[in-house]
C-alpha positions in Angstrom: -139.0 -7.8 71.1 -141.1 -9.2 69.0 -144.7 -10.0 70.9 -147.1 -12.5 70.0 -150.3 -10.8 68.8 -152.2 -11.8 71.6 -150.6 -8.8 73.4 -152.7 -6.5 70.9 -155.0 -5.4 73.8 -158.4 -4.0 73.4 -157.7 -0.3 73.6 -155.1 -0.6 70.1 -157.7 -2.7 68.5 -160.9 -0.4 69.1 -158.6 2.2 67.8 -157.5 0.5 64.5 -159.3 2.3 61.0 -157.7 0.4 58.5 -155.4 -2.6 57.8 -152.4 -2.5 54.7 -151.5 -5.9 53.7 -148.7 -7.6 51.7 -150.2 -10.4 49.2 -147.8 -13.3 48.4 -147.2 -15.2 51.4 -149.0 -12.9 53.9 -152.6 -13.0 52.6 -151.6 -16.1 50.7 -150.4 -19.6 51.5 -148.5 -21.5 49.1 -149.3 -20.0 46.3 -152.8 -19.5 46.9 -155.8 -17.3 48.6 -156.9 -19.5 51.7 -160.9 -19.4 52.2 -160.4 -18.1 55.9 -157.8 -14.9 54.5 -160.3 -13.7 51.8 -163.2 -14.2 54.5 -161.4 -12.2 56.7 -161.0 -9.3 54.2 -164.9 -9.6 54.0 -165.1 -8.8 57.7 -163.3 -5.9 57.3 -165.3 -4.6 54.3 -168.6 -5.2 56.3 -167.3 -3.3 59.4 -166.4 -0.3 57.5 -163.0 -1.1 58.3 -160.3 0.3 55.2 -158.4 -2.6 53.6 -155.5 -2.1 51.3 -152.9 -4.6 49.6 -149.3 -3.2 49.6 -147.7 -5.7 46.8 -145.2 -6.2 44.7 -147.1 -7.9 42.1 -147.8 -6.2 38.6 -150.3 -3.9 37.3 -152.3 -6.4 35.3 -152.9 -8.1 38.7 -153.8 -5.0 40.8 -156.3 -4.1 38.2 -158.2 -7.1 38.9 -157.5 -6.5 42.4 -159.0 -3.1 43.0 -161.6 -4.1 40.5 -163.1 -7.3 42.4 -161.9 -7.2 45.8 -163.4 -5.7 48.6 -160.6 -3.3 49.1 -160.2 0.3 49.2 -157.5 0.4 46.4 -154.1 -1.8 45.8 -150.7 -0.4 46.0 -148.4 -2.3 43.4 -145.1 -3.0 41.8 -143.5 -1.7 45.4 -145.0 1.3 45.7 -144.7 2.5 41.7 -148.5 3.1 41.5 -151.9 2.7 43.3 -154.9 2.0 41.4 -158.7 2.2 43.1 -162.0 1.5 41.4 -164.3 4.7 42.2 -167.4 3.4 43.8 -169.6 6.7 42.0 -168.2 6.6 38.5 -167.5 3.0 38.5 -164.0 3.9 37.0 -160.7 2.6 37.2 -158.2 5.5 39.2 -154.9 5.0 38.1 -151.8 7.1 39.6 -148.3 6.8 39.1 -145.2 7.7 40.5 -143.0 8.1 37.1 -144.3 9.6 34.1 -145.0 7.1 31.2 -142.2 8.4 28.7 -139.1 7.6 31.8 -141.2 4.5 32.4 -140.5 2.8 28.9 -137.0 3.7 28.8 -136.3 2.3 32.0 -138.1 -0.8 31.4 -135.8 -1.4 28.4 -132.6 -0.6 30.7 -134.1 -3.2 32.9 -134.6 -6.0 30.5 -131.2 -5.7 29.6 -130.2 -6.1 33.3 -132.2 -8.9 33.9 -130.5 -10.9 30.7 -127.7 -10.5 32.5 -129.0 -11.6 35.4 -130.2 -14.9 34.0 -127.1 -15.3 32.2 -125.0 -15.5 35.6 -127.2 -16.8 38.2 -127.9 -20.4 36.9 -131.7 -21.2 37.7 -133.2 -17.9 38.1 -135.8 -16.8 35.4 -138.1 -13.9 34.6 -141.1 -14.0 37.1 -143.8 -15.5 35.3 -146.1 -12.0 35.9 -143.4 -10.0 34.1 -145.4 -9.4 30.7 -148.1 -7.6 33.3 -145.7 -5.4 34.6 -145.2 -1.7 34.0 -142.3 -0.2 36.2 -139.8 -3.2 37.8 -138.2 -6.4 36.9 -138.6 -9.3 39.0 -136.4 -12.0 38.7 -138.3 -15.6 40.5 -135.8 -17.4 42.7 -138.7 -19.9 44.0 -141.9 -19.1 42.8 -142.1 -21.0 39.5 -138.2 -22.4 39.4 -136.5 -24.6 42.0 -135.8 -22.6 45.1 -132.4 -21.5 44.7 -129.6 -20.8 47.5 -129.4 -17.6 49.5 -125.9 -16.9 47.7 -127.7 -16.9 44.1 -130.5 -14.4 46.0 -127.5 -12.1 46.9 -125.8 -12.4 43.5 -128.9 -11.0 41.9 -129.0 -8.4 44.5 -125.5 -7.6 43.5 -126.0 -7.5 40.1 -129.2 -4.8 40.5 -126.5 -2.6 42.7 -124.1 -2.6 40.3 -126.2 -1.0 37.8 -128.1 1.5 40.2 -131.2 -0.7 40.2 -133.0 -0.2 43.5 -134.1 -3.8 44.8 -136.1 -5.6 47.0 -136.1 -9.5 48.3 -139.8 -10.6 48.6 -140.7 -14.6 49.7 -140.6 -15.3 45.9 -138.5 -12.6 43.8 -135.9 -9.9 43.7 -137.7 -6.8 42.1 -135.7 -4.5 40.6 -136.4 -0.4 39.4 -135.0 2.6 38.3 -136.7 5.4 41.0 -136.9 6.5 44.5 -140.3 5.2 45.3 -140.9 2.3 47.9 -144.1 0.8 49.1 -143.7 3.0 52.2 -144.2 6.2 50.3 -146.9 5.4 48.3 -149.0 4.0 50.8 -148.4 7.4 52.5 -149.8 9.2 49.0 -152.6 6.8 48.7 -153.8 7.7 52.3 -153.3 11.4 52.0 -155.1 11.4 48.3 -157.7 8.7 48.8 -158.4 8.3 52.2 -157.6 11.8 53.4 -155.6 10.8 56.2 -152.2 11.9 57.2 -150.3 8.6 58.5 -147.6 10.5 60.0 -150.4 11.7 62.7 -152.3 8.9 62.3 -149.8 5.3 62.2 -151.0 4.0 65.2 -154.6 3.9 63.9 -153.3 1.4 61.2 -152.1 -2.2 61.1 -149.5 -3.3 58.3 -149.2 -6.8 58.0 -146.2 -8.8 55.8 -143.9 -11.2 55.5 -140.5 -10.9 54.2 -137.4 -8.2 53.5 -139.4 -5.8 51.3 -142.0 -5.0 54.1 -139.4 -3.6 56.2 -140.2 0.2 55.5 -143.6 -0.5 56.5 -142.6 -2.4 59.7 -140.4 0.3 60.6 -143.1 3.0 60.2 -146.0 1.3 61.5 -145.9 0.6 65.3 -148.5 -1.8 64.8 -146.6 -3.9 62.4 -147.5 -7.6 62.5 -145.5 -10.5 60.8 -147.3 -13.5 59.8 -145.2 -16.5 61.1 -142.8 -17.4 57.8 -141.2 -14.1 58.8 -139.3 -15.8 61.1 -137.3 -16.8 58.1 -135.9 -13.5 57.2 -135.5 -12.1 60.8 -131.7 -12.5 60.4 -132.1 -10.0 57.3 -133.8 -7.4 58.7 -133.0 -4.5 60.8 -136.6 -3.6 61.3 -138.6 -6.4 62.3 -142.5 -6.7 62.8 -143.8 -5.5 66.2 -145.9 -8.4 66.6 -145.9 -12.0 64.7 -148.7 -14.7 64.4 -148.8 -18.4 65.3 -150.0 -19.2 61.9 -148.0 -18.8 58.7 -149.5 -17.1 55.4 -152.8 -16.1 54.7 -154.1 -18.6 57.8 -151.9 -16.1 60.1 -153.3 -12.8 58.4 -157.1 -14.8 59.2 -155.9 -15.3 63.0 -154.8 -11.5 63.1 -158.1 -10.2 61.8 -159.9 -12.6 64.1 -158.5 -11.7 67.1 -158.8 -8.0 66.3 -162.8 -7.9 65.7 -163.0 -10.1 69.0 -161.5 -7.5 70.7 -163.2 -4.9 69.4 -166.3 -7.0 70.3 -167.5 -7.4 66.9 
C-alpha cells in the first residue's frame, strides 16, 4: 500500500544520507525546473546530503549537469554511464557500461530500428535530444509531439522487443538500447566507486524519487522509494510502485519531500 510522505517519520529522515532522483516530471514541472526544486537541491548540498540525478536524458545534458549542478554526479541514458566532476582536479570523470566500439555499432542498428518505428507509428518522432545521446535511441510520444495514445506507445515497445532491444517507458519517451544495463545497476556502481557505499547493505539510508515505469527497478530496490503525485497516471502499468507518494506533482512534489525530510531532521 502506497503511503503519503507524511508517513516518513523522524527516525527514517535522520538516517537518510542521500537522495537519488529522476529528472523529467520528477525534478521538473511541465518541462521546466521550478525554483523550489532547484532550491531544495541546494538545501541538500549545503547540508552534505548526497544528491544524484538518475535519468534517461542524454550524455550531452549529463556533462552540463555533472559540472554545473550541486550534485555528486549523474547517471544518464538509463544507466549507460555515470559522469562526475572531480572537485580536486576539476575534471569530468566518465564511466561507461559499454566499450566505445560496441557503442558505435549499436547506434547504427538502433537508428535503423528507429526509422522503422517512425514509419509504423504515425505521430512518433525522434526525441529532440537524440543528437546528444551516445548509447540509446529515444522515441518521443509527448514532449515535442502531440500526445500519442497508449496503443501507439505499446506499438513502439513491441517493435523494440521484436528486435531484441531493451526498452523503458518514461513520462515523455520510449528509450531503447542494446545491453543489460539499467538505472539501478549503474546507481549501485556509482555508489560503490564514487561514494564508497554498498547499496545492497545500506539501501535504507537513501531515498529514490521518480514518476514513471522506467523507475520501477529503483522503486523495487529502495524501501524509501517516493513517487511524485503524477506517478498515479502510471500505477496501473507498474508491478513495483513507490512506497510513498507526494501531494504535489513533479518538481513541486520533489520540493515538498525534501522540505519534509529536512524538517523531520530539525534542519
